[in-house]
C-alpha positions as CSV (number, residue, x, y, z in Angstrom):
1,X,84.0,92.4,81.7
2,X,83.2,92.0,85.5
3,X,86.2,91.1,86.7
4,X,87.8,94.4,85.3
5,X,85.2,96.0,87.4
6,X,86.1,94.2,90.4
7,X,89.7,95.1,90.4
8,X,88.4,98.2,89.8
9,X,86.3,99.2,92.6
10,X,89.0,97.0,95.0
11,X,91.5,98.6,93.7
12,X,89.6,102.3,94.9
13,X,89.4,100.9,98.1
14,X,92.9,99.8,98.5
15,X,94.5,102.9,96.9
16,X,92.3,104.9,99.3
17,X,93.3,103.0,102.3
18,X,96.9,103.7,101.4
19,X,96.4,107.6,101.2
20,X,94.9,107.7,104.1
21,X,97.6,105.6,105.9
22,X,100.0,108.2,104.3
23,X,98.3,110.7,106.0
24,X,97.6,109.1,109.7
25,X,101.0,107.4,110.2
26,X,103.6,110.7,109.1
27,X,107.0,110.1,107.9
28,X,109.5,110.2,110.8
29,X,112.8,112.5,110.4
30,X,112.0,112.5,107.2
31,X,111.7,107.7,106.7
32,X,108.8,107.0,105.5
33,X,107.2,104.8,107.8
34,X,103.4,104.9,106.4
35,X,104.4,103.7,103.0
36,X,107.0,100.6,105.0
37,X,103.7,99.7,107.4
38,X,101.4,99.5,104.4
39,X,103.5,97.1,101.9
40,X,104.2,95.5,104.8
41,X,100.8,94.8,106.2
42,X,100.0,94.5,102.4
43,X,102.3,91.3,102.6
44,X,100.7,90.0,105.2
45,X,97.3,90.4,103.7
46,X,98.3,88.7,100.5
47,X,100.1,85.9,102.0
48,X,97.9,85.2,104.7
49,X,93.9,86.3,103.8
50,X,94.1,86.4,99.9
51,X,96.0,83.3,99.2
52,X,94.8,81.0,101.5
53,X,92.2,81.8,103.7
54,X,90.2,82.8,101.3
55,X,90.8,79.7,98.6
56,X,90.1,77.2,102.3
57,X,86.5,78.6,102.3
58,X,85.8,78.2,99.1
59,X,85.2,81.8,98.1
60,X,83.9,83.5,94.6
61,X,87.8,83.7,92.7
62,X,86.1,87.1,92.0
63,X,86.6,88.0,95.6
64,X,90.0,86.9,96.0
65,X,91.1,88.4,92.7
66,X,89.7,91.6,93.9
67,X,91.5,91.7,96.9
68,X,94.7,89.9,95.6
69,X,94.8,92.1,92.7
70,X,92.8,95.1,93.5
71,X,92.8,95.9,97.0
72,X,96.5,94.4,97.4
73,X,97.8,96.0,94.3
74,X,97.0,99.1,95.0
75,X,97.4,99.3,98.5
76,X,101.3,98.6,98.1
77,X,103.0,99.7,95.4
78,X,106.4,100.0,94.5
79,X,106.7,102.9,92.3
80,X,106.1,104.7,96.4
81,X,109.0,102.5,97.9
82,X,111.2,103.6,95.2
83,X,110.2,107.2,95.3
84,X,110.4,107.5,99.0
85,X,113.9,105.9,98.6
86,X,115.2,108.0,96.4
87,X,114.2,111.3,98.2
88,X,116.0,109.6,101.5
89,X,119.2,109.4,98.9
90,X,118.6,112.8,97.4
91,X,118.6,114.3,100.4
92,X,121.7,112.6,101.6
93,X,120.2,110.6,104.1
94,X,121.6,107.4,102.8
95,X,121.7,105.8,105.9
96,X,118.1,105.9,106.5
97,X,117.7,105.0,102.8
98,X,119.5,101.8,103.1
99,X,118.0,100.8,106.2
100,X,114.8,101.6,104.5
101,X,115.4,99.4,101.9
102,X,116.5,96.5,104.2
103,X,113.5,96.7,106.1
104,X,111.0,97.1,103.0
105,X,113.0,93.6,101.3
106,X,113.2,92.1,104.4
107,X,110.2,93.0,106.5
108,X,108.4,92.2,103.2
109,X,110.0,88.4,103.2
110,X,109.3,88.0,106.7
111,X,105.9,89.2,107.3
112,X,104.8,87.0,104.5
113,X,107.0,84.0,106.0
114,X,104.8,85.1,109.4
115,X,101.0,84.7,106.7
116,X,102.1,81.3,105.7
117,X,103.1,79.6,109.4
118,X,99.8,81.2,110.6
119,X,97.7,80.0,108.3
120,X,99.8,76.6,108.5
121,X,99.4,76.4,112.2
122,X,95.7,76.8,111.5
123,X,95.5,74.1,109.2
124,X,97.4,71.8,111.9
125,X,95.2,73.0,114.7
126,X,92.4,71.1,112.7
């Protein structure tokens, strides 16, 4: 039962952060920059902090669960990505929709690899 509460608390924080990031980072010419930035940031946070750093310092499994499933899960959403893509397509901005798809997929993978690389460089430096 406590796991659910931890996830809910962290999801509240992640969802709130997502909302405010959308307010602070407006769309540029119809391009959903806020969603892109938040999703890429979430990939990095999950890869570097949740997957590696927290496991290395032997913190509570609930903290890892809360940050990973709760915070990152609420911060990054596939539904926002899909909705923003459809808005661009429906507005006839096919080129921007394609750019958004490429930046989201390739950028998400690249930022995850960056998180992994930073972690492994940190481990090797020890």
